[in-house]
N, C-alpha and C positions, 0 to 999 in steps of 0.2 A: 516454409521454415527457413529463415535466413541464418545459417550457421557458417561461420568462417573457420575452416579446419585445414590444418596443414596435411599434405599428402605424405604417406609413407612409401618409400621405395621398396619394392618386393625383393627381387633377386636379379642378378645380372648373369648373362652368358656372354662371353667375349672371346675373341681370338688373342693370342699372345701379342702384347704391345698395344692393347686396346685402351683408349681413354674413355671414361664414362661420363655421360651427361644424364641429368635427371629431369623428368617432366613432372610438373605440378598440374594436377587436373582437379578443378572444383566445379561440380555440376549441381545447380539448385541448392547450393549450400552444403553439399555433402562431399567428402573427400573420396577420391578414387586413386588406385595404385596402378602404375603402369611400368612394366619392365622396360629397360632401355639398355641396349648394348650396341656399340659401334666398333667396327674393326678398321683401324687406320694404321699408318706406319709408325706413329709415335704420339704420346699424349700431347706434346706441344703442338704438333701439326693439327690435331683434331680441334683444338681451341681456335685455330685461325681459319680453318676451312669453312666457307659458308655452306649452309644446308644444301643449296642447289648443287654445289660441286660434289658433296658427299652422296647425294642422290644419284648423280651421274656415275660416280665410282661404283656404287652398289649395282646400278643397272648394268654396267660393264661386266662386273663380276658374275652377275646372273646370266648374261649372254654367253659367257664362257663356261659357267657351271650352273645350269638351270636347276639343279637339285641342291644348291648350296642353301641349307636351311637357315643358317645364321644370317646370310645376306638378305634373304627374304624377310626374316624377322626384323632386322635393323632397318631395312628400307620401309617396312610398315611403321616403325616408330617415327622415322623422319617424315613420312607422309602425314601421320597423325599430328605431329608437331606443327606442320604447316597447314593443318586443317583440310588436307585432302583425304577425307574420311573414306570415300569409296575406294580410292587406291590403297589406303591402309587396310581396309577389309580384304581386298583382293590378295594382298601379300600375306596376311595372317591365315587366310584360307589356304594359300599355297603351302604355308608351313605345315598345316594340318594334313594336306595331301601327302606331304613327305613323311610326316610323323603324326599319325592320328592321336597319339597319347601325349602330345605337347600341351600340358595344362596351362602354361603361361600364355600360349597363343589363344586358348579359349578365354583366359582371363582378360587379355587385352582386347579381344573381340567384344567381350562384355562391356568394357569401358567405352569403346567406340560406339556401340549400339546405344549406350546411355547418352553419349554426346549427340547422337542423331534422334534422341527421344524414342527409340525403338525398344521400349522397356521389356516387352515380352521376349524379344530376341536376346536382350542382355541377360535376363533371368536364365534363359536356356543355356547361354554360354557359360555363365558362372556355375550352373549346376553340373555341366559337363566337366568343368575344371575340378569341381569338388568330387566328382565320381572318380577322378584319377588321383587327387590328393585330398582326401576328406578332412584332414586336420589343418587346412590352410586358413588361418585366422583372417588374413587380408581379404581373401575371396569372400568369406562370410560377411565381412564388413561391407564390401562393395555390393554384395547381394542385398544387404540391409538398406543401403542407399537407394538401390533400384526399387525395392518394395516401397520405400518411403516416397519416392518420386511417383509411384503408381497409386499412392494413397492407401496402401495396404499396411496400416500402422502395426497391427499385431504381428504380421509376418516380418516386418522390418525389425521390431523389437526382438523377436525370436532369433533372427539372424545375428543381430548385434550381440545378444547374450551368448550365442554360440561362439562368436568371435572372442569375447573376453573370457569365456570358459577355456578356450584353447590358449589364449595369450592374455592373461590378466593385466598386462601392462599396455594393452592397446588403448591408448588414451582417447583416440577419436571415437571409438565405439562407445566408451563410457559417456562421452560428451553427446553423441548423437542420440543414444537411448534416453538420456536425461531429458532432452528436448521433446522426444516423442511421448514420454510419460507425462510431461507437462502439458502437451497438447491434448492428451487423453484425460487430463484432470486427476491423474494418479499422483498426488502431490508427494506422499511419503516415498514412493519409489523414485520419483524424479529427484527429490532431495538427496536420496542415497546415491544415485548415479552422478549427480552434480558434485557431491562431496568427493567421490572417487576421481572424477575428471579433474578437479582442482588440485589433487595431489600430483597430477602430471603437468598441469598448466597453472602453477601457483601465481603467475603474473598475468593471466588472461583476464583483463578487466571486464570484458563482456560476460565471461563465464561467472565471475564473482558477482557481477551485478544481478544476473539472472538467479543465482543461488540465493543472494540476499533477498531478492523479491519473493522467491518461493518461501523462504523462512518467514517473511513478513505475512504473506497470504495464509500461511499455515499457523499463524499465531505465535511463532517463535521469535518474539520481539528482540530478546537479548542476542540471539544468534544472528539475526539480521543486522543489528547494530554493529556487532563485531566484524561481520563480513564487509559491510559498507566501509568501516574504518580501515580494514585491511586493503580494500580497493583504493581508498584515498591515500594510503601510505605509498602506493605504487603510482597513482595519478592524482595528485592533490587538486588538480583543476577539473576533475570529472564532475560536471555540473549536475547531471542526473543523480549521481550518487550523493552529492552534497544535499541536493534538494530532498531526496528520499530519506536520508539520515535526519535531516531537520524535521521532516514530518513525523518520523518515528519518535524522536525525542519529545516533540510537542505532544504526541499521543500518550507517551509514557508519563509526561508531566501531568496531563489531565487525569490519568489513572491514579497517579500518586496523590494528587490533590483530593480526589474522591475518597481515597483511603485515609485522609487526614494527615498525610505525610507531606506537609507544606514545604519544609526545607528541601526535601528531595525533589519535590515538584519544581521549586525555583531553580535548582541546579539543572534539571532536565530542560527547562525552558531556555536557560542560558546556553546550554549545549546546542539547542536548536538554533538559536540566534547566531552562534559561532559559524554554523554551516550555511545559514541563509539570513543575511543581514537585513533584508527587506521583508521579513516574515511578520506581517502585521498581526496575524492571529496569535503568534507566540508572545508578542509584546502585550496584547490584550490579556492573554492568560497569565502572563507574568504579573501584570497589574492586579488581577484578581487574587493571585496568591499573596501579593504584598498586602492587599486589603485584609485578607484573612489573618495575616500576621500583625495587623494594625500598623504596618509601615506605610502610612498614607502618602507621605511625600514621595516615597519611591514608587508607589502605585501611580500617582499622578504623572510622574516623569515617564513611566512605561506607557501609560495611555497616550500621552502627548507624542511619544515616539511613534506609536501606531498611527496616529493621526497625521504625522508628517509624511508617512508612507502612503496613507490612504485618507485624504481629507474628508471623504464622504462615508466613512465607516461608521454608520449610525449606532451600532451596538457599543462601540467604544465611547461615543459621546454619552450614552446612557450610563456606562460603567464609571466614566470620569465624573459624572454628576453624583453618583453614589459616593465616590471618594470625597468630593467636595462636601457632600452632606455630612459625612462622618467628621469632617473638620469644622462643621457648622458654618462653612462658607456658603451660606444659602443663596446669595445673589449669584455667585459663580455657578452654583449647582443649577439654579433656575435657567440660567443662560444656556448651559449645555444640554439640559433636558429639552428646552425649546428648540435647540438645534437638531436634536434627535427627531423631534416631531416635524421639523421642516423637511427632513429627509424621508420620514415615514409617519404620516399623521395617524396611522393606526397602530403605533407602537404602544401596546398596553402598559408595558413596564415603565415607560417614560411618563405616561399619564398618571400611573400609580405613584411614582416617586415625586412628581409635582404635587400630588394630593398630600403626601406626607409632609413636604416642606411647607406648603400653604397652611396646613394644620399647625405646624410648629410656629409659624409666624402669626397665627391667629387669623388668617385669611380664610374663614370658614366657607364662605360662599364659593370662593375660587376652588377650595379643596373639594367641596361637594361636586362642583362641575367636573373636576378631573376624575373623581371616583365614578360618577355617572358614565363618563366616557369609557372607563375601564370595563364597567359592567355591560355597556353596549357591545363592546368588542368580545368580552369573555364573561358571559352571564353567570357562570358558576364559580367565579373567583371569590372564594370564601373570605379571604383577607380583605379584599376591597369591600365586600358586603359588611364585614365587621367594622372597618374604619368608617364607612358611611353611616352605619347604624349608630356608632358612638357620636358622630357629629349631629345626627338627628336628635339623639338623646340630649346633647348639650344645648341644642337649639329649641328644645321643648317639643319637637315633632315626634311625640311618643308613639303614635300609631305607625308611622313610617319606620321608626327605630325598632318597634316590636316586630314588624313584618320582616325586616332584615335579619334579626336574631333568630326568628323562628325558621327562616329559610336555611340558615346555617345549621341549626340543630337538626332539621329534617334531613339535611345532606350528611351530617356527621354528628350524631348525638354524643359522641365521646369527647367533645371539646368542652373544657370547663368554662372558658372565658365567656362565650355567648350565653350560657346558662346564668352566669353571674350578672351580666349586663341586662338580661331579660328580667332577672330579679329586681334590679334597680328600676327598670321601667314599671314593673308592677307596683313597686313601692310608691313611685311618684303618682301612679294611678289610684293609690289607696287600696290596692288589692294585696293586703298583707299575707294572707295564706298562700296566694299564688307566688308571692315574692319569696316566702320562706321555702316553698317547695323547690323553686329554682336554685336558691342558694344551697340547699341540701344536695341537689343533684351535682352542682359544681364541686362541692366538697367531697362527694363520693368519688368523683373523677380525679380531683386533685386536692387531697386533704390539707396541703400546706398553702392553699390559695388564701392569703391573708385578707384580701379585699372581700372575698365571700364570707369569711369568718366574721370580720368586723360588721359587715352588712347584715348578717343574720342576727347577730347580737343586738344591733341597733333596731332592727325590725321587731324583735321580741320586746324590747323596751317600749317602743312606740305602741305596740299592740297592748301591752300591759297598762300603759298610761291612758290609752283610749278606753280600756275597760273600766279603769278607776273613775274616769270622768262621767261614765254612764251610770255608775252606781248611785242610788238615792241617798 
């Protein structure tokens, strides 16, 4: 778990005239706290004296006063700072020989053991520190870090929660436990902890990004959008946040479009494109929304923009063809549908749309060829079956037309149109009673179907005329 956390300084012990230095320790993404106290002649002098000289000074003090607890303590700090961990351990153990109840020495031993990846020893040291000072929030925090390093996630969470119980303002503990809850998949707990952490780190862009991602994964779309926007107000160039925000706006647009809220969908797609200018999918979806609003020229412009970004985006060519078809620009539509098929010869939608255009242009054989291809790819496409059946009927291929309409009815008997067309087929075959039965079924499903109403009236008249001609 890679978490960048600032360390907190615990407490200082020093001699009169001491200047203080702080050590920042980050191990495996978790912060640790290390006490630091240095005894020198003056604050100004301490800033100028190299660590090697300070080490020699403390060594001289210890030679003169072997039981000088603070000299051992501060020498341990300096050894740690210079990565001489074994020497640092020796000095803190010496502190404990002098004063077995020095909780800060146990605390710092725990930090050194963590640095050496001796996690069991670190846990033991922190527990000894807590036995002396059981309400020490920083020790609980670092104990949590150690448990996390050991992979003991539940124990780590327990330690962090104890830390914030003692000190609710311990930001690093809120932050660390948030990531652990996320790792466990406990999203609501993780969100709660992230929210608390952001109150202490309101400008931590990594934290805000992770919180926004959690909102997103938990279905809290509006919260995610607000959090990404807050992040971008701090770092307007944050590429991942802009990309994620664009994706969210695009998804929001799709959801709004499905609800019939086309104007709101258009606004959402535009917000997506403000954050990701090369978002081809958003341009495609914006085009579809414009088509829904009958803003065909705007739709064509949006589709063309998508194709500038991705010249081989086959689905956009198909959608652009639909827009041209709505403008009755059939030649342009045919061209882009054919481009779609050059990219994907099995694109059933493009074959279907070509079938529609060829039918409009009276090119029945070409239309039949396209519908046959649709039904090869998707045998249960009822609309392709219907359109092919209508063409068969117009061509006088009554048996083929009847087969298509019956297949549709077998699949969905509640559709009025195929019953009405089957009635027309029966009428042409001279099967008046069968035709009337189909027209009646069509009208039962859709009483306002005018074609069926006119056809049944016409069939009754023809039947009556036929009866008259047979009378002697």
